[in-house]
C-alpha positions in Angstrom: 0.0 0.0 0.0 1.4 3.3 -1.0 0.0 6.0 1.3 1.7 8.1 3.9 0.4 7.3 7.4 -0.3 11.0 8.0 -2.3 11.4 4.8 -6.1 11.2 4.7 -5.7 8.0 2.7 -3.3 6.6 5.2 -5.8 7.4 7.9 -8.5 5.5 6.0 -6.3 2.5 5.9 -5.5 2.8 9.6 -9.3 2.9 10.3 -9.8 -0.2 8.3 -7.1 -2.0 10.3 -8.7 -0.7 13.5 -12.1 -2.1 12.5 -10.7 -5.4 11.4 -8.9 -5.8 14.8 -12.0 -4.8 16.7 -10.3 -1.6 18.1 -13.3 0.5 16.9 -16.9 -0.2 16.3 -18.8 0.0 13.0 -20.5 3.4 13.4 -17.2 5.0 14.6 -15.4 3.5 11.6 -18.0 4.6 9.1 -18.2 8.2 10.3 -14.4 8.6 10.5 -13.6 6.7 7.3 -16.1 8.7 5.3 -14.8 12.0 6.8 -11.2 11.0 5.8 -12.4 10.1 2.3 -14.1 13.5 1.9 -10.9 15.2 3.1 -8.7 13.2 0.8 -10.8 14.2 -2.1 -11.0 17.9 -1.1 -7.2 18.2 -0.9 -6.7 16.2 -4.1 -5.1 13.0 -2.8 -5.2 10.8 -5.9 -4.6 7.1 -6.0 -4.4 4.4 -8.6 -4.5 0.7 -9.0 -5.3 -1.7 -6.2 -5.4 0.9 -3.5 -7.9 3.0 -5.3 -10.0 -0.1 -6.1 -9.9 -1.2 -2.4 -11.0 2.2 -1.1 -13.8 2.4 -3.7 -14.9 -1.1 -2.5 -15.0 0.0 1.1 -17.1 3.0 0.1 -19.5 0.7 -1.7 -19.7 -1.5 1.4 -20.5 1.5 3.5 -23.5 2.2 1.2 -24.9 -1.1 2.4 -24.4 -0.2 6.1 -26.5 2.0 8.3 -24.4 4.0 10.8 -27.4 4.5 13.0 -28.5 1.1 14.4 -32.1 2.4 15.0 -32.4 3.1 11.2 -30.9 -0.2 10.1 -33.1 -2.2 7.7 -33.0 -6.0 7.7 -31.0 -6.1 4.5 -28.3 -3.6 5.7 -25.0 -5.0 6.8 -24.5 -5.8 10.4 -21.4 -4.5 12.3 -19.9 -8.0 12.0 -20.6 -8.2 8.3 -19.0 -4.7 7.8 -15.9 -5.8 9.7 -15.6 -9.0 7.7 -16.0 -7.2 4.4 -13.4 -4.5 5.3 -11.0 -7.2 6.6 -11.4 -9.0 3.3 -10.4 -5.9 1.4 -7.4 -5.4 3.7 -6.3 -9.1 3.1 -6.4 -8.5 -0.7 -4.2 -5.5 -0.4 -1.5 -7.3 1.6 
């Protein structure tokens, strides 16, 4: 993975690792990850290849997840499913 740890992209990856290791919960991950994604885009951080595809995949996964458990539909991802999907993305990047 080619992203500086102190970049917004690097923070997205760190958040993915934290979720996969159960250091943070799903809602915290989703809020922070989406915030870092917005910031990365606003400052012009550009990626390519596998890393770009991986982050796009996580973005799509988050579209299937409801941050607010009270608003979660039966077909939305659970916290565990979110964790599993993000962990799978990380595994492919390694």
